[in-house]
C-alpha positions as CSV (number, residue, x, y, z in Angstrom):
1,X,140.1,128.7,82.2
2,X,138.5,125.4,81.0
3,X,139.8,122.0,82.0
4,X,142.5,120.5,79.8
5,X,143.1,116.8,79.1
6,X,146.7,115.8,79.6
7,X,148.9,112.7,79.2
8,X,151.6,111.8,81.8
9,X,154.8,110.9,79.9
10,X,158.3,110.7,81.3
11,X,157.3,112.4,84.6
12,X,155.7,115.3,82.8
13,X,152.0,116.2,82.2
14,X,151.6,117.1,78.5
15,X,148.4,118.7,77.2
16,X,146.5,116.8,74.5
17,X,145.0,119.9,73.0
18,X,146.0,123.5,72.2
19,X,146.0,125.8,75.2
20,X,145.7,129.5,75.7
21,X,149.1,131.1,76.6
22,X,150.0,130.8,80.3
23,X,152.8,132.9,81.9
24,X,155.9,130.9,82.6
25,X,156.1,129.8,86.3
26,X,152.3,129.9,86.8
27,X,151.2,127.4,89.5
28,X,148.0,125.4,89.0
29,X,146.3,122.2,90.1
30,X,146.0,118.8,88.4
31,X,143.2,116.4,89.3
32,X,144.0,112.9,88.1
33,X,141.2,110.5,87.3
34,X,141.8,107.0,86.4
35,X,140.7,106.4,82.8
36,X,138.9,103.2,82.1
37,X,139.4,101.6,78.7
38,X,136.1,101.2,76.9
39,X,135.4,98.0,75.0
40,X,134.7,98.7,71.3
41,X,131.1,98.6,70.2
42,X,129.8,95.4,68.6
43,X,128.5,97.6,65.8
44,X,132.1,98.6,65.0
45,X,133.0,95.0,64.2
46,X,133.4,94.0,60.6
47,X,131.2,91.0,61.3
48,X,128.2,93.1,62.5
49,X,125.2,92.5,60.1
50,X,127.1,89.7,58.4
51,X,123.9,87.6,57.9
52,X,121.6,90.6,57.3
53,X,120.7,89.7,53.7
54,X,120.7,85.9,54.2
55,X,117.1,84.4,53.8
56,X,118.2,81.0,55.0
57,X,119.3,82.3,58.4
58,X,116.5,83.5,60.7
59,X,118.9,85.1,63.2
60,X,122.6,84.8,63.9
61,X,122.2,83.4,67.4
62,X,120.1,80.3,66.4
63,X,122.3,79.7,63.4
64,X,125.5,79.8,65.5
65,X,124.0,77.4,68.1
66,X,123.0,75.0,65.2
67,X,126.6,75.1,63.9
68,X,128.0,74.4,67.4
69,X,125.8,71.3,67.9
70,X,127.2,69.7,64.8
71,X,130.0,67.1,65.3
72,X,133.1,68.3,63.4
73,X,135.3,65.3,63.8
């Protein structure tokens, strides 16, 4: 039988995907691994490529540094 991903809710392990039938009362093993939350990719940001078509901006990093050097008040 292949490994099955489960979620622990209210003291019970619940499968996250459809399983093949198992006889009631069957005993098995569960190996719990701590899941680490992954940071979303920069490419998934709505701001990725924002300056792509701008001819007046060589690259986003230098443009941002230039803006930060300006006194705002």
